[in-house]
N, C-alpha and C positions, 0 to 999 in steps of 0.2 A: 504494500500500500504506500502511496506517495501522499504526504501530508503537507498542505499549504495552510499557513497561519496568517490571518490578516488582523492587524492590531492598530491602535490599541485603545483610543479614546472613544467615548460614547457619541453617537449621533453624527459621525463624520462620513457615513456612507459605506461602511464596511459590508453590510448585508447586500446592498445594491451591487457593489463590486463583486462580491462572492457569487451572487446570482448570475451575473454576466459571465464570469469565469467558468462557472459550472456549465452553463449552456454552451459556451464555446468549446470547452473540453469534451463535452458529450458528443458534439458534432464529429469529433475525430474517431468515435467508436469506443472511447474509454467509458468505463462505468464510474460515474462521478456523482458525489452528493455533497451538499452543504450540511454539515453537522456541527453546531456550536459546542464548544467544550462544556458549556453550562446547560446543555439540553436536558441531560438526565437530572441535574440539580433542580431545574425548573419543574420537571415532571414530578419529582419527589415532593417538592414544596407544594405543588398543586394538589397532590394526594393528601398532604397533611393539613393544608390550610384552605381548601376550597370552601369549607363551611363558613369561612370569614370573608369570602368573596374573591379570593385569588382565583384567577382563570388559568386555563390550560396554556402551555408555553406558546403554541401556535397563535393564540389570540394576540399576544403581545408583539407579534411580528406584523400585524395589520396596522393601518393608519389609526384606527380607533384605539387599538391596544397600546400603541406607542404613546398616544396622548395621555394615557392614565397610568403609565409605568411608575410615575413619581407622585401619584395621588394616594394619600393614606386611606387604607381600608379602616372604616370607623371602629369596628369591634376589636381590632388588634392594634390600632394606631401605628401601623407600619405601612410603608409603600411596598409594592411588589419588589422593587429594586432592593429595598432595605431587607426584606425577607430573604431574597436570594443571596445577598452578601452575607448576612448573619449566619445562615445555614451553610453556605458554601465555604466561607473562609474561617471565621472564628470557630464554628462548631465542628466542621469536618476537616478542612485543610489544616488548621492549626492544632487540632486536638485528636484527630484519628489518624489520617494518612494524607500527607500533602500532595500525593499524586493520585488521589482518588478519581478526580474528574479526568485527568490525563489518561490514566490506565483504562477507565471505562470507555473513553472514546477510541483508544487504540486497540483494545482487546475484546470489545463486545462482538458478539456474533454478527450483528448488523454491519458493523464497520468492516469486517473481514470480507464482505461481499462486494466491496468497491475497490477499484484501482486507485482512485484519487478521492481524498476527502478535503474539503475546504472548510476550515474552522474560522468563522468571521469574528470571533470574540477573544482573540489572543491577547491576554493581559498579564500573564505570569511567566517568570523565567523558566519554570519547568515545562511550560507549554512550548516556548521558543525552542528549548533543548531537543524536543522530539520532532520538530518540524523539518521537513526537507527543504522548504522554501518559505521565507517570511516576507511580508509586505507591510510597510507602515503607511497607512492612509491618513492624511491630514487635511482638515478643512479649516482654514484660518478664519472663516466667518462664524464658526461655532465656538462659543465660550466654553471653558472647562466646566464640567458638571460640578454643581455645588452640593453639599451634603454628603451622605455616605456614598463612597465610591471606591473602586479598585483601579480607576483610570490612571493613577499616578505611578503605579509600580514600575512600569517600563519607560517612564519619562526620560531617563538618562541612558537608556539602552541605545547603542549605536551600531549594533550588528545586523540590522535588517538587510536582507538581500536586495530589496528594492524599496525606494521611498517614492510615494506618489501623492500629488496634491489634488484635492477635490475642490478646486477654486473657481470653477466656471459653471457649466451647465450639466444637467443630468445626462444629456446626450454625449458630452465630452467625457464624463466619467465612464459611461458605457463603452465608448470607443477605446479609451485607455485600457479598460478591463479586457476587451477582445484582443487588443494588441498584446497585452501581457500574457494572456493565455496562449496565444499563438506562439510567442517567443518561448514559453515554457515547454511547449510540445517539442522543441528542438533539443531539450536536455536529454542526455543519454538514458537516465532512469525512466523517464516518461516514454521515450522512443521504444525502449525495451518492452514496455507494457502494451504497446500498439501491435507488436508482432504476434 
């Protein structure tokens, strides 16, 4: 499996870039899927806190869901993002096993059925360490997230394979994503998967 990580700050266009790259790589015949590192975390949180109004992970990928990620759920007085961070990092990453989410993504049966996985929420060093290729996407028009966040962990990391700016239009970002995916198809490890 070839793993592409896109990082690192919230709301900079990582999911859009990932979707374009997945589509372009699939056109080559590769089995490709976008799977966030935090997908299983969000699924577990949904199972634990749905009775407080937390929705399924897919909901928060929609425009409606994105608009309420940082709205407090009244009965628990936490936002969805705060729940994910508190369960994902202090509860599990810091106190059980720091590679829980990395190992789940890399070793789950679902992941093993793909040639390429694009993880659009790369925010931790141990996620970077297992990626074959990393992309830092920056949108200078978006302010840094306020409140509880894990966006700052990689702020001083300079080892990205590719740095991309999302500073113009959606069409421009999509064109950059297609170009990058096409360039990646020339890498020996991906070429080997095509044969």
